[in-house]
TORLO-971230 format. One line per 3 residues: number of its first residue (from 1); for each residue z, x, y of N, C-alpha, C. Coordinates in steps of 0.1 Angstrom, whole numbers, always signed. Layout:
residues N
NUM	Z X Y Z X Y Z X Y | ...
END
This chain:
residues 63
1	+121 +313 -228 +116 +317 -239 +118 +329 -243 | +118 +340 -233 +123 +355 -237 +134 +356 -244 | +144 +349 -243 +157 +349 -250 +155 +345 -265
4	+147 +335 -267 +145 +331 -278 +138 +342 -288 | +129 +348 -281 +122 +360 -289 +132 +369 -292 | +142 +372 -281 +150 +382 -287 +162 +380 -298
7	+161 +367 -301 +170 +361 -310 +160 +362 -325 | +152 +356 -322 +141 +353 -335 +136 +366 -343 | +130 +376 -333 +124 +386 -339 +131 +396 -345
10	+144 +399 -343 +152 +407 -353 +156 +400 -367 | +155 +386 -365 +160 +377 -377 +147 +380 -389 | +135 +381 -382 +121 +379 -391 +117 +396 -391
13	+124 +404 -387 +118 +417 -388 +118 +425 -403 | +126 +418 -413 +125 +424 -428 +110 +420 -433 | +102 +410 -426 +88 +410 -432 +78 +411 -421
16	+68 +420 -425 +60 +425 -416 +50 +414 -412 | +47 +406 -421 +41 +393 -419 +46 +384 -410 | +57 +380 -414 +64 +370 -403 +68 +377 -392
19	+70 +389 -391 +72 +394 -377 +61 +393 -366 | +50 +398 -373 +36 +395 -366 +34 +381 -362 | +36 +374 -371 +34 +357 -368 +44 +353 -356
22	+55 +357 -357 +64 +353 -347 +61 +356 -334 | +57 +372 -335 +56 +379 -321 +43 +373 -315 | +34 +369 -321 +22 +364 -316 +26 +348 -310
25	+33 +345 -317 +40 +332 -310 +45 +332 -296 | +54 +344 -296 +62 +345 -286 +53 +350 -274 | +45 +358 -276 +32 +365 -266 +27 +353 -260
28	+23 +344 -267 +15 +333 -263 +28 +324 -255 | +39 +319 -260 +48 +313 -253 +55 +319 -239 | +57 +329 -236 +64 +337 -226 +55 +335 -213
31	+62 +335 -203 +56 +335 -189 +50 +346 -186 | +40 +346 -174 +35 +361 -171 +45 +372 -167 | +55 +368 -158 +65 +381 -159 +75 +384 -168
34	+77 +374 -176 +85 +377 -189 +76 +386 -201 | +66 +384 -199 +56 +392 -210 +57 +408 -208 | +57 +414 -195 +58 +426 -197 +73 +431 -202
37	+84 +420 -198 +97 +424 -203 +99 +425 -217 | +91 +413 -222 +90 +413 -237 +84 +426 -244 | +73 +430 -239 +66 +443 -242 +77 +454 -245
40	+83 +459 -232 +94 +467 -234 +103 +465 -241 | +110 +455 -244 +121 +451 -252 +116 +453 -266 | +104 +450 -272 +96 +449 -287 +95 +465 -287
43	+92 +472 -280 +87 +486 -282 +103 +494 -285 | +113 +491 -276 +125 +495 -276 +131 +493 -290 | +129 +481 -294 +134 +477 -305 +129 +479 -320
46	+117 +478 -317 +109 +480 -331 +96 +488 -332 | +98 +497 -323 +85 +508 -323 +85 +517 -335 | +97 +520 -342 +99 +527 -351 +94 +518 -365
49	+98 +509 -367 +93 +496 -377 +80 +494 -377 | +76 +486 -365 +60 +482 -367 +53 +487 -355 | +52 +500 -355 +42 +505 -342 +28 +496 -341
52	+22 +497 -353 +7 +492 -354 +5 +479 -350 | +17 +471 -353 +17 +458 -348 +19 +456 -335 | +29 +462 -330 +30 +463 -314 +17 +466 -307
55	+13 +478 -310 +1 +484 -302 -11 +472 -303 | -14 +465 -315 -24 +456 -317 -22 +444 -307 | -10 +436 -307 -8 +425 -302 -3 +428 -287
58	+1 +441 -280 +4 +442 -269 -8 +451 -262 | -20 +453 -269 -28 +461 -262 -36 +459 -248 | -36 +446 -244 -40 +441 -235 -31 +435 -223
61	-17 +440 -227 -9 +436 -218 -2 +445 -210 | -2 +444 -197 +3 +454 -186 +18 +454 -189 | +25 +469 -187 +39 +471 -188 +44 +468 -177
END
């Protein structure tokens, strides 16, 4: 599921609303150990574009 997230999120990053919707789905779908990897990857890829969305959605996720 992590690989799916790495494919889909860049494709929807043109839209703030769509990006947030897809990221929520990805967070719900990935397994526990993949979640911290997803968080690290998202911050490295999208922190300059959507820092508020990342902070909100990953606020309770351990790195």
